[in-house]
N, C-alpha and C positions, 0 to 999 in steps of 0.2 A: 504494500500500500504506500502510496506517495504521501508525503507530508508537505505542508506549507510551513516554511521556517523563516526566521529573521536572524541576520548576523550583521552587526554594524559594520563589519569590514568588507561586506559584499553588497554591492548595489545600494549603498547608503542605508542599509538596514531595512530596505523595503521588503515586504513579504514576497517570498519567491518559492518556486518549486524546488524541493530538496534535491541536492546533487546537480543543480543547474544554476545559471545566472538569470534565468527567465522569471521575471516578476509577475505577480498577479495582474498588475496594471498592463504589462506587455500583452498578456493574453486577453484581458478585457478590451483593450483598445483595438485589437485586431478582430476579435470575434463579435463583440457587442457594438463598438463604435463604428468599425469599418464593415461590419456584416460579412466578414470573410468566412468561408466554409471551415468549421472546426477541424474536419479531417485534414484539410490542406495545412492549416496552422500547426496542428500537432505534427504532421509529417515534416514541415519545414523546420520546426523546433527540435525534432527528434525526440518527442515525448509521447507517452501513451495518451489515449483518449481519456483514460481515468485521471491522469495527472492534469490534463487540460480542464476537465470538468470539476476537479477538486479546486483548482485555482478559481474558476468561475463561482463555485459555491462559496469559497472564502470571500470573494468579492461581495457577493450578495449578503453574506452574514455580517459583513463590516462595511456596508455600503456608505453609511454616513461618514465614517472615517475617511474612506477613499474619496468621497465627494469633496470633503473639506481639504484634503491633501491636493486634489487636482485644482481646486480654486486657488490655493496658495501658490502652486506651480504657475498657474496662468497669470496671477498677479505679479509674481517675480519676473516672469518672461516679459510681460507688458511693460513693467518698470524698466527692465533692461533695454528693451527695444526703444522706449522713449528716450532714455539717457543716451543711447547710441546715436539716435537721430539728432539729438541736441548737440552732441560732440561733433558730428559731421557738419552740421550747420555752422558751428563755431569755427571749425577748421576751414570750411569753404569761405567764410567771411574774412578770415585772416589771409587767405591766399589771394583774395581780390585786391 
């Protein structure tokens, strides 16, 4: 039986499929968000269908936590993008 594990030294401690670097969010993003065929995803990751569905079950059991984490990721990404654009504008203005 496959387990979902956390290890702070691997993938920033994100829940992942034991024995792999594949996180629950990796599986969720492909199967749920991108609507990819679970068989294809499992084959490309080299994991069993059991492991794939255990990852999805873990996602649904902890959905609120994952939703909050994804909001934080998006906020950080957006802030980084805004800051990058600001720096580009400053650099372009100096070059003129």
